[in-house]
C-alpha positions in Angstrom: -32.4 4.0 -22.2 -29.8 2.4 -20.0 -30.6 0.0 -17.2 -30.1 1.2 -13.6 -28.7 -0.1 -10.4 -29.1 1.3 -7.0 -26.4 2.4 -4.5 -26.5 2.7 -0.7 -26.3 5.7 1.5 -24.7 5.9 4.9 -27.8 4.2 6.5 -27.7 1.3 4.1 -30.8 2.4 2.2 -30.7 2.2 -1.6 -31.7 5.6 -2.9 -29.5 6.3 -6.0 -30.0 4.8 -9.4 -26.8 4.4 -11.4 -26.7 3.6 -15.2 -25.5 0.1 -16.0 -23.9 -1.0 -19.2 -26.6 -3.6 -19.9 -29.4 -2.4 -22.1 -32.7 -4.2 -22.8 -33.0 -5.8 -26.2 -36.3 -4.0 -26.9 -36.6 -0.5 -25.5 -40.4 -0.9 -25.5 -39.9 -3.5 -22.7 -38.2 -1.1 -20.4 -40.7 1.6 -21.3 -43.6 -0.7 -20.4 -41.9 -1.7 -17.2 -41.4 2.0 -16.2 -45.1 2.7 -16.8 -46.1 -0.4 -14.8 -43.6 -0.3 -11.9 -41.7 3.0 -12.2 -38.0 3.5 -12.0 -37.4 3.5 -8.3 -34.6 2.2 -6.0 -34.5 -1.5 -5.5 -35.3 -1.8 -1.9 -36.3 -5.5 -2.1 -39.5 -7.2 -1.5 -39.2 -7.0 2.3 -38.7 -3.2 2.4 -41.3 -1.3 4.5 -43.7 0.9 2.6 -43.0 4.6 2.5 -44.9 6.9 4.7 -45.7 9.2 1.8 -47.7 6.6 -0.2 -49.5 3.4 0.4 -47.8 1.9 -2.7 -49.4 0.3 -5.8 -49.8 -3.1 -4.2 -51.2 -1.9 -0.8 -54.4 -3.9 -0.2 -57.6 -2.1 0.7 -59.4 -3.4 3.8 -62.9 -4.7 3.0 -64.4 -2.3 5.6 -62.6 0.7 4.2 -64.6 3.9 3.9 -66.2 4.6 0.5 -63.8 7.6 0.0 -60.7 5.3 0.3 -62.2 2.8 -2.0 -62.9 5.5 -4.6 -59.3 6.8 -4.4 -57.9 3.3 -4.8 -60.2 2.7 -7.8 -59.1 6.0 -9.4 -55.5 5.1 -9.0 -55.9 1.7 -10.7 -57.9 3.3 -13.5 -55.2 6.0 -14.0 -52.4 3.5 -14.1 -54.3 1.4 -16.6 -54.8 4.4 -18.8 -51.4 6.0 -18.3 -49.9 4.8 -21.5 -52.7 6.4 -23.5 -52.2 9.8 -22.0 -51.0 12.6 -24.2 -48.7 13.8 -21.4 -47.7 10.7 -19.4 -46.4 11.0 -15.9 -42.6 11.4 -15.6 -41.1 9.1 -12.9 -38.3 10.9 -11.0 -35.7 9.2 -8.9 -32.3 9.9 -7.4 -29.9 8.8 -10.1 -26.5 9.8 -11.5 -25.4 10.7 -15.0 -23.5 8.4 -17.4 -20.2 10.3 -16.9 -20.5 10.4 -13.1 -17.6 8.5 -11.4 -20.3 6.5 -9.5 -21.9 5.3 -12.7 -21.4 1.7 -13.8 -22.0 2.6 -17.4 -18.9 1.9 -19.5 -20.2 1.5 -23.1 -19.0 4.6 -25.0 -18.6 3.1 -28.4 -20.4 6.0 -29.9 -17.4 8.2 -29.2 -15.3 5.7 -31.1 -17.6 6.1 -34.1 -17.4 9.9 -33.6 -13.6 9.7 -33.7 -13.7 8.1 -37.1 -16.4 10.6 -38.4 -14.1 13.4 -37.2 -11.2 12.0 -39.1 -13.4 11.6 -42.2 -14.3 15.3 -42.0 -10.6 16.1 -41.6 -9.8 14.2 -44.8 -12.6 15.7 -46.8 -11.8 19.3 -45.8 -8.1 18.7 -46.5 -8.8 17.3 -49.9 -11.0 20.2 -50.8 -8.4 22.7 -49.6 -5.7 20.9 -51.7 -7.9 21.0 -54.8 -8.4 24.7 -54.3 -4.7 25.4 -53.8 -3.0 22.9 -56.1 -5.7 21.4 -58.3 -5.0 17.9 -56.8 -6.8 16.3 -53.8 -3.6 14.9 -52.2 0.1 15.9 -51.9 2.7 13.5 -52.9 5.7 14.1 -50.7 5.0 11.4 -48.1 3.4 9.1 -50.7 6.7 9.2 -52.6 8.5 8.1 -49.4 6.1 5.2 -48.8 6.5 3.8 -52.4 10.3 4.1 -52.4 12.5 1.0 -51.9 9.3 -1.2 -51.9 10.9 -4.3 -53.6 14.1 -4.0 -51.6 12.1 -3.7 -48.4 9.9 -6.7 -49.2 12.8 -9.0 -50.2 15.0 -7.9 -47.3 12.1 -8.4 -44.8 11.4 -11.9 -46.1 15.1 -12.9 -45.8 15.3 -11.4 -42.3 12.3 -13.4 -41.1 13.6 -16.6 -42.7 17.0 -16.1 -41.1 15.3 -16.5 -37.6 14.6 -20.1 -38.5 18.2 -20.9 -37.7 17.1 -20.9 -34.1 15.1 -24.1 -34.8 18.2 -25.9 -36.1 20.2 -24.7 -33.1 17.6 -26.0 -30.7 17.7 -29.4 -32.3 21.5 -29.4 -31.9 21.3 -28.3 -28.3 19.4 -31.5 -27.4 22.6 -33.5 -27.7 24.4 -34.8 -24.7 27.8 -33.3 -25.7 29.3 -29.8 -25.3 26.5 -28.2 -27.3 23.9 -28.7 -24.6 22.0 -25.6 -23.6 23.6 -25.3 -20.2 27.1 -25.6 -21.5 27.7 -23.9 -24.9 24.1 -23.7 -26.2 23.2 -20.4 -24.4 26.4 -18.6 -25.4 26.1 -19.7 -29.0 22.5 -18.5 -29.2 23.4 -15.2 -27.5 26.2 -14.5 -30.0 23.9 -15.4 -32.9 21.3 -13.0 -31.7 23.8 -10.1 -31.3 25.3 -10.7 -34.7 21.8 -11.1 -36.3 20.6 -7.8 -34.7 23.7 -5.9 -35.8 23.4 -7.1 -39.4 19.8 -6.2 -39.9 19.8 -2.9 -38.0 22.6 -1.7 -40.3 21.1 -3.1 -43.4 18.8 -0.1 -44.2 21.7 2.3 -43.6 23.9 0.4 -46.1 21.1 0.5 -48.7 20.3 4.2 -48.0 16.6 3.6 -47.6 14.0 6.3 -46.8 13.1 6.9 -43.2 9.6 5.3 -43.7 11.1 2.0 -45.0 13.8 2.1 -42.4 11.5 2.6 -39.4 9.2 -0.2 -40.6 12.1 -2.6 -41.1 13.7 -1.7 -37.7 10.4 -2.3 -35.8 9.9 -5.6 -37.6 13.5 -6.5 -36.8 13.0 -5.8 -33.1 9.8 -7.8 -33.1 11.4 -10.9 -34.5 14.4 -10.5 -32.2 12.0 -10.8 -29.3 10.2 -13.7 -30.9 13.5 -15.5 -31.6 14.8 -14.9 -28.1 11.7 -16.2 -26.5 11.6 -19.3 -28.7 15.3 -20.1 -28.1 15.5 -19.5 -24.3 12.2 -21.3 -23.5 13.1 -24.3 -25.6 16.6 -24.2 -24.1 15.1 -24.4 -20.7 12.9 -27.3 -21.8 15.9 -29.2 -23.2 17.7 -28.9 -19.8 14.5 -30.1 -18.1 14.4 -33.1 -20.5 18.0 -34.0 -19.8 17.3 -33.9 -16.0 14.2 -36.1 -16.4 16.1 -38.6 -18.5 19.0 -38.6 -15.9 16.6 -39.6 -13.1 16.4 -43.0 -14.7 19.6 -43.5 -12.8 18.9 -41.6 -9.6 22.2 -42.6 -8.0 24.1 -40.2 -10.3 21.4 -37.7 -11.1 20.8 -34.3 -9.5 17.8 -34.2 -7.2 17.5 -30.5 -7.0 13.9 -29.1 -7.3 12.5 -28.6 -10.8 12.8 -25.1 -12.2 9.6 -23.6 -13.5 10.1 -21.2 -16.4 8.5 -17.8 -15.5 5.4 -16.9 -17.4 4.4 -13.4 -18.3 2.0 -13.2 -15.3 4.2 -14.9 -12.8 5.2 -12.9 -9.8 8.9 -13.3 -8.8 7.9 -14.9 -5.5 6.1 -17.6 -7.3 9.0 -18.7 -9.4 11.0 -20.1 -6.5 8.0 -21.3 -4.5 8.8 -25.0 -5.1 12.5 -24.7 -4.9 12.8 -26.2 -1.4 12.0 -29.9 -0.8 10.4 -31.2 2.4 13.1 -32.9 4.3 10.6 -35.2 6.0 9.8 -37.0 2.7 11.6 -40.2 2.0 13.9 -40.3 -1.0 11.6 -42.4 -3.2 8.6 -40.1 -2.7 10.8 -37.1 -3.4 12.0 -38.7 -6.7 8.5 -39.4 -7.8 7.4 -35.8 -7.2 10.5 -34.5 -8.9 9.8 -36.7 -12.0 6.2 -35.4 -12.1 7.3 -31.8 -11.8 9.8 -32.2 -14.6 7.3 -34.0 -16.8 4.7 -31.3 -16.1 7.2 -28.6 -17.1 7.7 -30.4 -20.5 3.9 -30.5 -21.2 1.8 -27.6 -22.6 -0.8 -26.1 -20.3 -3.6 -27.5 -22.5 -2.0 -31.0 -22.3 -1.8 -31.7 -26.0 1.9 -31.0 -26.8 5.0 -32.3 -25.0 8.6 -31.2 -25.7 10.4 -32.1 -28.1 7.3 -32.7 -30.3 7.2 -28.9 -30.8 10.6 -28.7 -32.5 9.1 -28.8 -36.0 9.1 -26.5 -39.0 5.3 -26.1 -39.0 5.3 -25.3 -35.2 7.8 -22.6 -35.8 6.0 -21.1 -38.7 2.8 -21.1 -36.7 4.6 -19.3 -33.8 6.0 -16.7 -36.3 2.5 -15.9 -37.5 0.8 -15.8 -34.0 0.4 -12.3 -32.6 2.6 -12.9 -29.5 6.2 -12.4 -28.5 6.3 -15.1 -25.8 6.7 -18.7 -27.0 4.5 -21.5 -25.5 4.2 -25.1 -26.5 0.5 -24.5 -27.3 -1.9 -21.6 -27.5 -5.7 -21.5 -27.1 -7.5 -21.4 -30.5 -10.8 -20.3 -31.9 -13.0 -23.0 -33.7 -12.7 -21.3 -37.1 -11.7 -18.2 -39.0 -14.1 -15.3 -39.5 -13.3 -14.3 -43.0 -15.4 -11.1 -43.0 -13.7 -10.0 -39.8 -10.4 -10.6 -41.4 -11.5 -8.6 -44.5 -12.6 -5.6 -42.4 -9.5 -5.6 -40.3 -7.3 -5.7 -43.4 -9.2 -2.9 -44.9 -8.9 -0.9 -41.7 -5.1 -1.3 -41.8 -4.9 0.4 -45.2 -7.4 3.0 -44.0 -5.3 3.9 -41.0 -2.1 4.1 -43.1 -3.9 6.5 -45.5 -5.0 8.6 -42.5 -1.5 8.6 -41.0 -0.1 9.7 -44.4 -2.7 12.6 -44.7 -1.9 13.7 -41.1 1.8 13.7 -41.7 1.6 15.3 -45.1 -0.7 18.1 -44.1 -0.1 18.9 -40.4 3.4 17.6 -39.4 5.8 17.8 -42.3 5.0 21.5 -43.3 5.4 22.6 -39.6 8.8 20.9 -39.3 10.0 22.2 -42.7 9.0 25.7 -41.9 10.5 25.7 -38.4 13.8 24.2 -39.8 14.0 27.0 -42.4 13.4 29.7 -39.7 16.0 28.2 -37.4 18.8 28.5 -40.0 19.1 32.2 -39.6 18.5 32.4 -35.8 21.3 33.5 -33.6 19.8 34.1 -30.2 18.6 31.4 -27.8 15.4 33.3 -27.1 14.3 33.3 -30.8 15.2 29.6 -31.1 13.2 28.8 -28.0 10.2 30.8 -29.4 10.4 28.9 -32.7 10.6 25.5 -30.9 7.7 26.4 -28.6 5.6 27.5 -31.6 6.4 24.2 -33.4 5.6 22.1 -30.3 2.2 23.9 -29.9 1.3 23.4 -33.6 2.2 19.7 -33.4 0.2 18.8 -30.3 -3.1 17.8 -32.0 -1.5 16.1 -35.1 0.7 13.9 -32.9 -2.2 13.0 -30.6 -4.1 11.8 -33.7 -1.1 10.1 -35.0 -0.5 8.3 -31.7 -4.1 7.1 -31.6 -4.0 5.9 -35.2 -0.7 4.0 -34.7 -2.2 2.3 -31.6 -5.3 1.3 -33.5 -3.5 0.0 -36.6 -1.1 -2.1 -34.6 -3.0 -3.5 -31.7 -6.5 -3.6 -33.0 -6.2 -4.3 -36.7 -2.8 -5.8 -37.5 -2.6 -8.1 -34.5 -6.3 -8.8 -34.8 -5.9 -9.8 -38.4 -3.0 -12.2 -37.6 -5.0 -13.6 -34.7 -7.9 -14.3 -37.1 -5.5 -15.9 -39.6 -4.0 -18.2 -37.0 -7.2 -18.7 -35.0 -5.3 -17.2 -32.0 -7.9 -17.0 -29.2 -6.2 -14.7 -26.7 -6.7 -11.2 -28.2 -6.0 -9.2 -25.1 -3.4 -7.0 -26.8 -4.1 -3.9 -24.8 -6.1 -2.8 -21.8 -7.7 0.5 -20.8 -4.4 2.4 -20.9 -6.4 5.7 -21.5 -7.3 5.5 -17.8 -3.7 5.2 -16.7 -2.6 7.2 -13.7 1.2 6.8 -14.1 3.7 5.7 -16.7 4.2 2.3 -15.1 0.6 1.5 -15.5 0.6 2.8 -19.0 3.6 0.6 -19.9 1.7 -2.5 -18.6 -1.6 -1.8 -20.4 -1.0 -0.1 -23.8 1.3 -2.8 -25.3 0.6 -6.1 -23.5 2.7 -8.3 -25.9 5.9 -6.3 -25.3 5.0 -6.0 -21.6 4.7 -9.8 -21.3 8.0 -10.3 -23.0 9.9 -7.8 -20.9 8.3 -9.2 -17.7 9.1 -12.8 -18.6 12.5 -12.6 -20.3 14.0 -9.5 -18.6 12.4 -8.7 -15.3 11.7 -12.2 -14.1 15.0 -13.5 -15.5 16.9 -10.8 -13.6 15.2 -11.1 -10.2 17.2 -14.2 -9.2 20.4 -12.2 -9.5 19.5 -8.6 -8.6 16.9 -6.8 -6.5 13.5 -6.0 -7.8 14.4 -2.3 -8.1 17.5 -3.1 -10.1 15.4 -5.5 -12.3 12.9 -2.7 -13.0 15.7 -0.3 -13.9 17.2 -2.9 -16.3 13.8 -3.4 -17.9 13.3 0.3 -18.4 16.8 0.7 -19.7 16.3 -2.0 -22.4 13.0 -0.5 -23.4 14.6 3.0 -23.6 17.4 1.6 -25.8 14.8 0.1 -28.1 12.9 3.4 -28.4 16.0 5.4 -29.0 17.0 3.0 -31.7 13.7 3.5 -33.5 14.0 7.3 -33.2 17.6 7.2 -34.5 16.4 5.3 -37.6 13.7 7.8 -38.2 15.8 10.9 -37.9 19.3 9.3 -38.5 20.4 11.1 -35.2 21.4 9.6 -31.9 20.6 12.3 -29.4 19.3 10.3 -26.4 16.3 12.5 -25.7 13.9 9.6 -25.8 16.0 7.4 -23.6 16.4 10.1 -21.0 12.7 10.8 -21.1 11.9 7.1 -20.5 14.3 6.8 -17.6 12.8 9.9 -16.0 9.5 8.1 -15.9 10.8 6.1 -12.9 11.2 9.0 -10.4 7.9 10.5 -11.7 6.2 7.2 -10.9 7.8 7.2 -7.4 6.5 10.7 -6.9 3.0 9.8 -8.1 2.9 6.9 -5.6 3.6 9.0 -2.6 0.8 9.4 0.0 0.2 13.0 -1.2 -0.5 12.1 -4.8 -1.6 8.5 -4.7 -5.3 8.0 -4.9 -6.0 11.2 -6.8 -7.2 9.3 -9.9 -8.5 12.2 -11.9 -5.5 14.4 -11.2 -3.0 11.7 -12.1 -4.9 10.8 -15.3 -4.9 14.5 -16.4 -1.2 14.6 -15.7 -0.6 11.5 -17.7 -2.5 12.8 -20.8 -0.8 16.2 -20.6 2.7 14.6 -20.4 1.7 12.2 -23.2 0.5 14.9 -25.6 3.4 17.3 -24.8 6.0 14.5 -24.9 5.2 13.4 -28.4 5.5 16.8 -30.0 8.5 17.8 -27.8 10.4 14.6 -28.8 9.7 15.1 -32.5 10.7 18.8 -32.4 14.0 18.1 -30.6 15.0 15.1 -32.8 14.2 16.9 -36.1 15.1 20.5 -35.3 17.9 20.3 -32.8 
């Protein structure tokens, strides 16, 4: 039984009980309280008694008539014996259901359990059907793709990750006072290195002719480490410039006295970045220099106050950053006191379980549909027949791709990132928010993949706003994200069609439409539209890339 909280009507009186997410530790406690006090609105100790009843605590005057005293005695006796009744009294009150929009109840973990039970039923029925048809519980087509190029993939991935360590050597070199400083040649050198590095490793699977499963994993991992390397290099480059400015203030006659530049964090608003850019002209020069030194020194120190640049330019610090489940580099991260090894074990087991379920879903419900549709399209001449086959394929892929999307989300953001957070004692595990309640695509992009959102906001959007308008910075951010998604789809299908990039850029006018006064505020309608477009979009994109 859930706890309840009251809501107020137009007159301010509490008359509706709403479920709350907090449950009593012992249900017998709530049951005893309901028998003793009843589930009624919380009107407070000073509320006047109702006109329909004298209330359980209404005192009986000493000079009350015998009939009133008899009724009061009977009520006390009945309440004392109520729990022993065969048919106890039911206490009714104005309250809402758990799914009512006015309800405060948010604990629906049982549906998460039901989701896994449903997938288990799907696997069992699929295996029984395969045994009946082929004599084997599983098919081997996708399993063969997963096991191909295993050693090449592992070795190449290790070399790719190790090659990002060159950024550490470059950052040490950029601390010099010569031409290789970050503000002179350091940034161009790092940019050229990143472009060359990305071109090499994106083409690597094509040169070795890997399967699409190995290629998509390697491409995604390459993009992840490109973002990690970029954040590490540009943040440390900013800190090296700040260090040079602080050292130069030892001779203030020749040093720049411009305000300290604060590097934007993932949650920094564009207006906050330049909030300290102007100095107060009324301050004297000595006070201004003191405040400038303090601001520069504060920028070189971690938020937790235990690490100061350049103490972080070590091999162990870089390895720790590589393993941490984040794409934005900081001098220091909050940590948990110790590792929970059983939690790490279960998350690792869940990773392999999700991969198994993804393989079953692809093998049984996606690959056969696409193969059959591709075969039927070979002899089709008219556009109407082609459209009919595409529509049929899309409809048959709706549910499998919805399951695939949910499994990919769980395996990445809940289990893989959670496992690495446990390994590194990384305390901030807010890798996603309640994206399933999104009302538009902009809200979804902020909440379903928080590490990538933080990176794009810090290193693309916030870095662009000093030079372009906010609207143009948003367009640039979406464009870079669209290019990344198109690159992944191109690696899967070995086709560059641009469907995904166009679909992502169309999200911007759709978001503008949803934020008009006619649509804004219609939460349920917008959430329904979001889910319909999500489910349809996945199957449409796959059908177009594979079949067209």
